[in-house]
N, C-alpha and C positions, 0 to 999 in steps of 0.2 A: 253264843253267837252275838257279835256286836250289832248295833243299829245299822252302821254303815254296811256291814256284810249282808244283813237281811235285806236292806233296800237295794243293794247291788244285785242280789239274786232275784229280787222281784222285778227290777228293771230289765234284767237279762231275759227272764221268762216272758215279760211283756213284749219284748222285741223279737223273740224267737218262736213264740207260739203260732204265729201266722207265717207258714212256709212261703206263701205267695209274696208277702212283703219282703222277706229276707231274700228271696230269689231276685226280685226286681231291684233291691238295694244294690246288689252286685252286678246283675245282668244288664240293667238299663244303661249305666255309664259305659259298660264294656261294648255295647252296641255302637256308641259314638266312637270309641277307640277303634273298633274294627272298620267302621265306615271311613273315618278320616285316614286311618292307616292304609287302607286300600287305595283311597283317592291319591294320596301323596307318596305312595310306595316308591322307593328308589330315588326320590328327589332330595336334594341337599340345599341347605341354607348357605349361600355363597360366602356370607360374611364370617361365618364361624366354622364351616366345614361339617357341621352336624347334619344328620338326616332330619327331615321334617318330623319324623316319628319321635325324635328326641325332645321336641317341643310340644307335640300333640299329646303325648302320654302324660306329662306333668299337668297340662291344662285340663284334660278330662279328669285326671285324678284329683286335682284341686276342687273341681266342681263336684265330683262324687263325694269327697270328704265333707264339703260344706253342706251338700244336700242331705246326706245321711245324718249329720250331727244336728242340723236345724230341725228337720222333720221328725227325727227320732225322739227328741226331748219334747217338741211341741205336741205331737200326737199323744205321747204318754201322759204328760201333765193334763192335757185337756180331758183325756179319757178317765184318768184317776179322779179328777175334780168332778166330772159329770157323774161318775159312779160312787161318789162320796168316799173314795178310798183315801184321799188326802185328809178328809175330815177325821177318819179313823187314825191315820198316821199322826195327826196332830195331838191325839190323846196319848201317844207314846212319848218316850224321851227324845224322839227324833227332832232334829232341828232342820231348818230350811237348808243350811249349808250341807248337811249330810245327804239330803235328797238330791241336791245339785251335784255333789261329788260322786254319788252313786251313779248318776246319769253320765257324768264325765267318764267314769271308769269303763262303763259299757261302750260309750262312743269311741273311746280310744281303742278298745279291743276290735271293734268293727272297722275302725280306720286302719289299723295295722293289717288286718286281713285283706281289706280293699287294696292297700298298697302292695302287698305281696302278690296278690292276684293280678293286678294291673301290670306290674313290672314283669311278672312271669309271662303274661300274654304278649306284652310289647317286645320282649327280647327273643321271641321265637323267630326262626329264620324268615318267616313270611313277612314280618314287619322290620326286624333287625335293629331294634333300639340298642344303643350303646350306653351302658350305665357308667357314669364317671366314678373314679376311685373315691371321691369325696361323698358318696351316697349316704353315709351315716348322718350327714348334716341335714338330711331330709326329716329325721325324727323330731328335732325340736320344732321345725316348721309345721309338721303334722300336728303335734301336740298343741301348739299355739293356735293353729287354724281351727282345730276341733273345738278348743276352748272358746274361740271367738264366735263360732256359729252355734255353739251351745248357748251362748248368751243371746244370740238372735232367736234361737228356738224358745228360750225362756220368755222372751217378749211376745212371740207369736202365740205360744201356749197360754200366756196370761190373758191375752185379749180375745182369744177364740173360745167359743163355747160348743162348737160342733166340728166334726171331721171336715165338713165342707168348707168351713171358715179357715181351718188350718191349711187345707190344701190350696185354697184361693190366695190367702195372704202369703203363704210360703212361696208359692210359684211366682207371685208378683214381685217378691224380693229376690229370690235366688236366681231365677232364669235371666232376667235382664242384667243382673250383676255378672253372670257368667259371660255374656256377650260383651259388656262394657269393660270388663277387667282383662280381656284378652284370652280367656280360657278356650274360646271357640274360634275367635277371629283375632289374628295378631294385631296388637295395638299399633304397630308400625303402619298398618293399612288404614287406620282411622284418621280423620281430620284432627288438626292440632287441638281444637277446643274439646273434642270428645276424648282425646288422649289425656287431657288435663283432668277430665271428669273421672277417668279410670283410677287416678291416685286417691280418690275418696272411697274406693271400693276395697274392703278387706280382702276379697278374693284375689285382687291384683297382687297383693304382697305374698299370699300363699303361693301363687304361681311363680313369682320372682324367686322365692326361696327354693322351690322345688326344681326350677330350671337350673339354678346355680348348683344345687346338690346333685341332681340326677343327670343333667346334660353337661355339666361342667362349663356352662356359658354364663356370661355376666361377670360382674365385679364382686369381690368379697364385701365391699362397702354396701352394695345393694342387698346382700344377704342379711347383714347385721341390721340394716335399716328396716328390712322386712320383719325381722324378729321384734324389734323395738315397737314398730307401729302395731303389730299384731297384739303385743302385750297391752298397748293402749286401747285398742278396739275391744279386746276381751274384757278388760277392766270396766270400760264404759257400758258395754252391752249387758254384762252380767249384773252390774249395779242397777241398771234400769229394769232388767228382768226381775231381780229380787224385790225392787221397789213396787213393781206391779203385781207380784206374786200374791195369790190368795189361796186359802185352803179349801174354799168351796165357792160355788157360783152365787151363794146368798150373801157373801161379804161385799 
């Protein structure tokens, strides 16, 4: 068994051993999907002819992917460091990059499962989401979005020493970003200055990419711009997270 495989298995078990955490990882975002879906049921966006659910589902999905990726790696690294598991891993041939890639592999699996579940629920007759033929383009955006918020999680996990700290810092980062990026409130309803702020939010670009891929709305240029910007965010956040990474709380 390779080091990467062993770390991936360990990360997978760390994420799945708590059934309550797994349940809410999927169920909590679905609650928002159901609430917004019922509120805007049958309503259409005049400019595009899409139903509101075609935009609601990508927004909630973008937030769910970001939330799961950031908190998943942050809680795992904090717990492993506090229990001195990272100190033991350091004594093996494992490198920091393999620890991060193992977490990314688990996060991608969770993200794909979230996406399938969300689209499955959103397309039932009660909500009636119409998935565009270009839906495979959602996969690159998902991968880049997960990689971006994996970097965010690395930073949170590096500076947090307790579960309470992870929860507090993570919520202060992800929840405001969800509102400011348009995941819950359309950016068109925001004042101009706040709309400008949304362009500094990586979640905004995940949403733009998913809307283009799943709803078929927007321009192809916006999609490729979202991909490029997310590459930049993922690179910067991961670099900062690796720079702050420590193998134990004593370092």
